[in-house]
Residue frames relative to the residue before (quaternion, step in Angstrom):
aa qw qx qy qz dx dy dz
M 1.0000 0.0000 0.0000 0.0000 0.00 0.00 0.00
S 0.2366 -0.7761 0.5694 0.1326 3.58 -1.01 0.80
Y 0.2119 -0.7861 0.5771 0.0640 3.52 -1.22 0.68
E 0.2320 -0.7517 0.6050 0.1229 3.52 -1.23 0.64
Y 0.1849 -0.7833 0.5891 0.0726 3.57 -0.83 1.07
F 0.1131 0.7999 -0.5821 0.0923 3.58 -0.95 0.82
I 0.5090 -0.6151 0.5056 0.3271 3.55 -1.28 0.43
A 0.3755 -0.7420 0.5143 0.2094 3.56 -0.76 1.05
T 0.2110 -0.7396 0.6229 0.1431 3.54 -1.26 0.50
V 0.7179 -0.4320 0.3082 0.4506 3.56 -1.27 0.08
S 0.5939 0.5743 -0.3704 0.4245 3.61 1.15 -0.45
D 0.6573 0.4954 -0.3009 0.4816 3.59 1.29 -0.30
R 0.2850 0.8220 -0.4662 0.1607 3.57 1.29 0.11
E 0.7180 0.4421 -0.2725 0.4634 3.61 0.76 -0.95
L 0.5976 0.5402 -0.3616 0.4693 3.60 1.12 -0.56
V 0.6646 0.4897 -0.2977 0.4794 3.57 0.96 -0.86
R 0.6280 0.5334 -0.3356 0.4565 3.57 0.95 -0.84
A 0.6717 0.4990 -0.3005 0.4578 3.60 0.89 -0.93
A 0.6487 0.5122 -0.3193 0.4636 3.60 0.96 -0.82
L 0.6513 0.5119 -0.3115 0.4655 3.58 0.91 -0.90
A 0.6968 0.4792 -0.2712 0.4596 3.57 0.90 -0.94
T 0.7004 0.4900 -0.2674 0.4448 3.58 1.08 -0.71
Y 0.8669 0.0213 0.0309 0.4970 3.60 0.71 -0.97
F 0.5967 0.4916 -0.4298 0.4664 3.60 1.11 0.43
Y 0.7648 0.4023 -0.2338 0.4456 3.59 0.39 -1.19
P 0.6476 0.5250 -0.3593 0.4195 3.69 0.91 -0.64
E 0.7417 0.3497 -0.2174 0.5295 3.61 1.24 -0.29
E 0.5289 0.6625 -0.4003 0.3481 3.61 1.25 -0.18
P 0.4347 -0.7602 0.4088 0.2568 3.62 -0.34 1.21
L 0.6584 0.5024 -0.3377 0.4473 3.64 0.90 -0.76
T 0.6444 0.5022 -0.3168 0.4818 3.58 1.15 -0.57
I 0.7727 0.3961 -0.2229 0.4432 3.58 0.64 -1.07
A 0.7032 0.4633 -0.2794 0.4613 3.63 1.12 -0.50
H 0.4654 0.7036 -0.4435 0.3028 3.60 1.21 -0.14
R 0.5946 -0.6238 0.3925 0.3213 3.56 -1.05 0.81
D 0.6692 0.4948 -0.3078 0.4611 3.62 1.17 -0.42
G 0.6825 -0.4864 0.2841 0.4658 3.59 1.23 0.20
P 0.6356 -0.6259 0.3399 0.2979 3.57 -1.25 0.46
D 0.5318 0.6552 -0.4160 0.3389 3.61 1.18 -0.21
V 0.4683 -0.6483 0.5195 0.3008 3.55 -1.09 0.76
T 0.3840 -0.7185 0.5311 0.2330 3.57 -1.03 0.77
V 0.6433 -0.5359 0.3809 0.3923 3.56 -1.22 0.49
D 0.6804 0.4923 -0.3159 0.4415 3.61 0.87 -0.85
D 0.6115 0.5363 -0.3464 0.4673 3.60 1.10 -0.66
M 0.6714 0.4881 -0.2969 0.4720 3.59 0.86 -0.94
E 0.6659 0.4988 -0.3091 0.4606 3.60 0.90 -0.89
N 0.6064 0.5441 -0.3548 0.4586 3.58 1.07 -0.67
A 0.6532 0.5085 -0.3131 0.4655 3.60 0.90 -0.89
L 0.6946 0.4778 -0.2767 0.4612 3.57 0.92 -0.90
S 0.5741 0.6194 -0.3792 0.3781 3.61 1.14 -0.53
F 0.6009 0.5784 -0.3655 0.4133 3.61 1.14 -0.48
L 0.4809 0.6450 -0.4436 0.3949 3.60 1.24 -0.17
N 0.6273 0.5609 -0.3303 0.4276 3.58 1.07 -0.72
H 0.7164 0.4440 -0.2441 0.4797 3.59 1.17 -0.51
G 0.4425 -0.7195 0.4419 0.3019 3.58 1.26 -0.03
T 0.5448 0.6293 -0.3868 0.3968 3.57 1.12 0.66
T 0.5299 0.5769 -0.4272 0.4516 3.55 1.21 0.56
V 0.1351 -0.7868 0.6001 0.0508 3.57 -0.72 1.12
L 0.1185 -0.7869 0.6039 0.0452 3.56 -0.88 1.00
V 0.1310 -0.7535 0.6345 0.1121 3.53 -1.28 0.41
R 0.0608 -0.7951 0.6028 0.0281 3.54 -0.98 0.87
A 0.5010 -0.6135 0.5175 0.3238 3.52 -1.21 0.60
T 0.4578 -0.7210 0.4425 0.2733 3.57 -0.67 1.06
S 0.6394 0.5497 -0.3344 0.4210 3.60 1.08 -0.63
S 0.8061 0.2751 -0.1250 0.5089 3.59 0.90 -0.91
R 0.3460 -0.7462 0.4776 0.3087 3.58 1.30 -0.44
E 0.4191 0.7088 -0.4609 0.3309 3.59 1.27 0.24
I 0.4260 -0.6637 0.5473 0.2801 3.59 -1.06 0.78
V 0.0588 -0.8462 0.5290 -0.0245 3.56 -0.48 1.23
G 0.8086 0.0741 -0.0730 0.5791 3.60 1.22 0.13
L 0.0309 -0.7964 0.6038 0.0108 3.54 -1.26 0.45
A 0.0700 -0.7400 0.6650 0.0721 3.50 -1.34 0.46
I 0.0926 -0.7972 0.5965 0.0092 3.55 -0.78 1.09
G 0.0631 0.8056 -0.5831 0.0834 3.55 -0.71 1.10
G 0.0156 0.8179 -0.5751 -0.0093 3.53 -1.28 -0.08
L 0.4950 -0.6015 0.5383 0.3215 3.47 -1.37 0.38
A 0.4059 0.7095 -0.4837 0.3130 3.57 -0.17 1.20
A 0.3700 -0.6875 0.5760 0.2423 3.52 -1.11 0.76
S 0.7262 0.3601 -0.2074 0.5476 3.55 1.21 -0.53
S 0.4284 -0.7061 0.4999 0.2607 3.55 -1.11 0.61
A 0.6976 0.4384 -0.2766 0.4946 3.62 1.22 -0.12
T 0.0764 -0.8093 0.5822 0.0162 3.57 -0.77 1.06
V 0.6858 0.3731 -0.2762 0.5606 3.61 1.30 0.15
P 0.6459 -0.5080 0.3690 0.4343 3.62 -1.16 0.28
I 0.3368 -0.7241 0.5690 0.1960 3.55 -0.97 0.90
T 0.0647 -0.8445 0.5314 -0.0162 3.57 -0.56 1.16
T 0.7370 0.3696 -0.2320 0.5162 3.62 1.19 -0.17
R 0.5929 -0.5602 0.4424 0.3727 3.55 -1.21 0.55
K 0.6455 0.5553 -0.3303 0.4073 3.55 0.91 -0.90
F 0.7051 0.4389 -0.2816 0.4806 3.60 0.74 -0.97
A 0.6016 0.5546 -0.3563 0.4511 3.59 1.06 -0.72
E 0.7000 0.4641 -0.2759 0.4674 3.59 0.92 -0.86
I 0.5998 0.5303 -0.3606 0.4785 3.61 1.12 -0.55
V 0.6606 0.4977 -0.3037 0.4731 3.58 0.91 -0.93
A 0.6588 0.5098 -0.3110 0.4576 3.60 0.93 -0.87
F 0.6205 0.5360 -0.3379 0.4620 3.60 1.02 -0.77
L 0.6939 0.4727 -0.2773 0.4671 3.58 0.86 -0.95
E 0.6322 0.5120 -0.3324 0.4771 3.59 1.09 -0.65
C 0.6122 0.5336 -0.3359 0.4771 3.58 1.09 -0.70
L 0.6498 0.5093 -0.3064 0.4738 3.57 0.97 -0.87
A 0.6556 0.5016 -0.3093 0.4721 3.60 0.92 -0.88
G 0.6338 0.5498 -0.3248 0.4365 3.57 1.05 -0.78
R 0.6151 0.5546 -0.3397 0.4457 3.55 1.11 -0.60
S 0.7259 0.4302 -0.2423 0.4788 3.57 1.14 -0.55
L 0.3664 0.7290 -0.5035 0.2841 3.62 1.22 0.15
G 0.7411 0.3429 -0.2875 0.5005 3.53 -0.98 0.88
K 0.7073 0.3987 -0.2520 0.5266 3.55 1.27 -0.31
E 0.7413 0.3489 -0.2015 0.5368 3.57 1.20 -0.51
S 0.5410 -0.6154 0.4654 0.3346 3.55 -1.20 0.57
S 0.5598 -0.6269 0.4260 0.3349 3.55 -1.12 0.64
T 0.6965 0.3811 -0.2599 0.5497 3.59 1.13 -0.59
S 0.1907 0.8064 -0.5250 0.1944 3.54 -0.39 1.23
Y 0.2611 -0.6980 0.6429 0.1767 3.49 -1.35 0.47
H 0.1590 -0.8175 0.5500 0.0626 3.56 -0.83 0.95
V 0.2651 -0.7217 0.6171 0.1676 3.57 -0.98 0.91
H 0.2422 -0.8241 0.5034 0.0936 3.55 -0.34 1.31
M 0.8181 0.0704 0.0138 0.5706 3.58 0.97 -0.81
L 0.0319 0.7585 -0.6490 0.0501 3.53 -1.11 0.85
A 0.1634 0.7972 -0.5602 0.1547 3.59 -0.67 1.05
V 0.0908 -0.7612 0.6409 0.0392 3.53 -1.19 0.75
H 0.5370 -0.6207 0.4651 0.3316 3.56 -0.98 0.86
P 0.5758 -0.6306 0.3897 0.3449 3.63 -0.86 0.90
A 0.6676 0.5207 -0.3088 0.4334 3.61 1.01 -0.74
H 0.7407 0.3889 -0.2093 0.5063 3.59 1.25 -0.32
R 0.4207 0.6946 -0.4816 0.3294 3.57 1.19 0.31
G 0.7023 0.4443 -0.3375 0.4422 3.55 -1.20 0.55
H 0.6474 0.4984 -0.3165 0.4820 3.60 1.29 0.20
S 0.5382 -0.6586 0.3739 0.3698 3.61 1.25 0.46
I 0.2911 0.7800 -0.5085 0.2196 3.59 1.16 0.52
A 0.6525 0.5129 -0.3319 0.4484 3.61 0.88 -0.87
R 0.6356 0.5205 -0.3281 0.4663 3.58 0.98 -0.80
Q 0.6686 0.4955 -0.3000 0.4663 3.58 0.92 -0.89
L 0.6233 0.5330 -0.3425 0.4583 3.59 1.02 -0.73
M 0.6448 0.4972 -0.3207 0.4839 3.59 1.00 -0.77
E 0.6393 0.5192 -0.3295 0.4617 3.60 0.95 -0.81
K 0.6394 0.5169 -0.3225 0.4691 3.59 1.02 -0.77
Q 0.6186 0.5197 -0.3448 0.4779 3.59 1.06 -0.70
F 0.6460 0.5121 -0.3253 0.4631 3.62 0.93 -0.83
E 0.6462 0.5190 -0.3174 0.4608 3.59 0.96 -0.87
L 0.6338 0.5418 -0.3200 0.4499 3.56 0.98 -0.90
V 0.6748 0.4917 -0.2963 0.4639 3.58 0.87 -0.95
R 0.6709 0.5062 -0.3099 0.4445 3.61 0.83 -0.94
A 0.6937 0.4850 -0.2751 0.4559 3.58 0.99 -0.83
R 0.7906 0.3601 -0.1702 0.4651 3.58 0.87 -0.93
W 0.8046 0.1466 -0.0612 0.5722 3.58 1.07 -0.69
P 0.0906 -0.8550 0.5080 0.0519 3.61 0.47 1.15
S 0.6300 0.5404 -0.3478 0.4359 3.61 1.17 -0.33
V 0.5136 0.6330 -0.4303 0.3878 3.60 1.23 -0.24
Q 0.3201 -0.8038 0.4839 0.1310 3.54 -0.78 1.09
T 0.8269 0.0970 -0.0160 0.5537 3.60 1.01 -0.73
V 0.2343 -0.6983 0.6506 0.1853 3.50 -1.40 0.34
S 0.0893 -0.7977 0.5956 0.0319 3.56 -0.92 0.93
V 0.0445 -0.7810 0.6228 -0.0134 3.55 -1.27 0.48
E 0.2823 -0.7123 0.6009 0.2275 3.56 -1.29 0.31
A 0.2184 -0.7465 0.6161 0.1243 3.55 -0.95 0.94
T 0.1616 -0.8242 0.5402 0.0535 3.55 -0.74 1.07
N 0.7742 0.1768 -0.1551 0.5876 3.58 1.26 0.13
A 0.6978 -0.5019 0.3190 0.3992 3.55 -1.29 0.36
T 0.6284 0.5477 -0.3430 0.4330 3.60 1.03 -0.73
S 0.6944 0.4507 -0.2861 0.4825 3.60 0.85 -0.92
L 0.6073 0.5499 -0.3579 0.4480 3.60 1.07 -0.65
R 0.6510 0.5098 -0.3146 0.4663 3.60 0.94 -0.87
L 0.6422 0.5232 -0.3228 0.4579 3.58 0.95 -0.86
M 0.6816 0.4978 -0.3042 0.4417 3.57 0.78 -1.00
K 0.6640 0.4882 -0.3103 0.4738 3.58 0.97 -0.75
R 0.6360 0.5364 -0.3297 0.4461 3.61 1.04 -0.74
I 0.7227 0.4183 -0.2620 0.4838 3.60 1.03 -0.68
G 0.6774 -0.5554 0.2689 0.4004 3.57 1.26 0.29
M 0.4793 0.6495 -0.4635 0.3655 3.59 1.19 0.24
R 0.2258 -0.7760 0.5755 0.1250 3.56 -1.12 0.65
E 0.5336 -0.6417 0.4565 0.3084 3.53 -1.09 0.77
T 0.1157 -0.7981 0.5883 0.0600 3.56 -1.01 0.87
A 0.8010 -0.0628 0.0447 0.5936 3.61 1.17 -0.39
R 0.0496 -0.7719 0.6296 0.0726 3.54 -1.32 0.34
L 0.0761 -0.7805 0.6204 0.0112 3.53 -1.21 0.64
S 0.2545 -0.7807 0.5545 0.1349 3.58 -0.73 1.07
F 0.6280 -0.5373 0.4085 0.3874 3.54 -1.23 0.50
S 0.6665 0.5321 -0.3090 0.4209 3.59 0.94 -0.86
E 0.6370 0.5321 -0.3224 0.4552 3.60 1.18 -0.50
Y 0.7118 0.4690 -0.2433 0.4629 3.56 1.14 -0.65
I 0.0445 0.8360 -0.5322 0.1257 3.54 -0.09 1.39
A 0.4805 -0.6573 0.5024 0.2912 3.57 -1.07 0.77
D 0.6925 -0.4799 0.3417 0.4163 3.58 -1.27 0.32
D 0.6952 0.4618 -0.2764 0.4766 3.59 1.12 -0.64
G 0.6053 -0.5958 0.3382 0.4053 3.59 1.31 0.16
E 0.5252 0.6380 -0.4077 0.3884 3.58 1.29 -0.05
Q 0.4364 -0.6583 0.5413 0.2884 3.57 -1.10 0.73
I 0.3780 -0.7635 0.4851 0.1972 3.58 -0.69 1.12
F 0.7597 0.2064 -0.1138 0.6061 3.56 1.04 -0.83
L 0.3081 -0.8000 0.4941 0.1446 3.55 -0.52 1.19
G 0.6944 0.4517 -0.3437 0.4423 3.55 -1.11 0.65
A 0.5983 -0.6019 0.4284 0.3102 3.51 -1.38 -0.11
G 0.3255 0.7852 -0.4786 0.2200 3.59 1.13 0.50
E 0.0722 -0.7597 0.6399 0.0901 3.51 -1.40 0.12
V 0.2638 -0.7403 0.5987 0.1546 3.53 -1.27 0.48
I 0.1741 -0.7846 0.5912 0.0678 3.55 -0.94 0.97
R 0.2397 -0.7547 0.5956 0.1349 3.57 -0.89 0.96
L 0.0447 -0.7938 0.6064 -0.0140 3.54 -0.98 0.95
E 0.1016 -0.7817 0.6104 0.0776 3.54 -1.25 0.39
M 0.1102 -0.7551 0.6390 0.0973 3.51 -1.35 0.33
K 0.3673 -0.7140 0.5503 0.2289 3.55 -0.95 0.87
L 0.3597 -0.7397 0.5333 0.1976 3.54 -0.96 0.92
């Protein structure tokens, strides 16, 4: 099977929304393990879609069906939120990721590009699509922002961690769900998961 990779525009908004709803958020540990339940919030989805305005969303479609079978969303940002945060759930996801990033201060360069989301449809896994999506993100950064020194990402499962290490990224910090507790002592993300932050110098 052959695939076509391209930079998404705002006209692809509904295609990106459908892909995120179908095979990113239903498997994303910070979304499904949150104490408020597994549904994606409107502000989280709108934040993901906001990167279309910056031309930093890469899509891949199967040439035979024209179906969108993978995506990578990145951006030049110190913060993971580019829209108003209106829900407790998204606020706590953003705070968790900021806490993780804070653990890696002094190890990462101040000028960085971050890949926020990477997903491949289950029926199309095993074809190196995720690796190609990351390579396309690296190409985009080198072409558009030559002064950017590093690319960073969070791995939320063993498969993505293996991929990131294979393409040359190195771990800079990790944070487990059990370590991240609310002020009232409640665990915010349920289960035994953890998120690992990695970076690669360009």
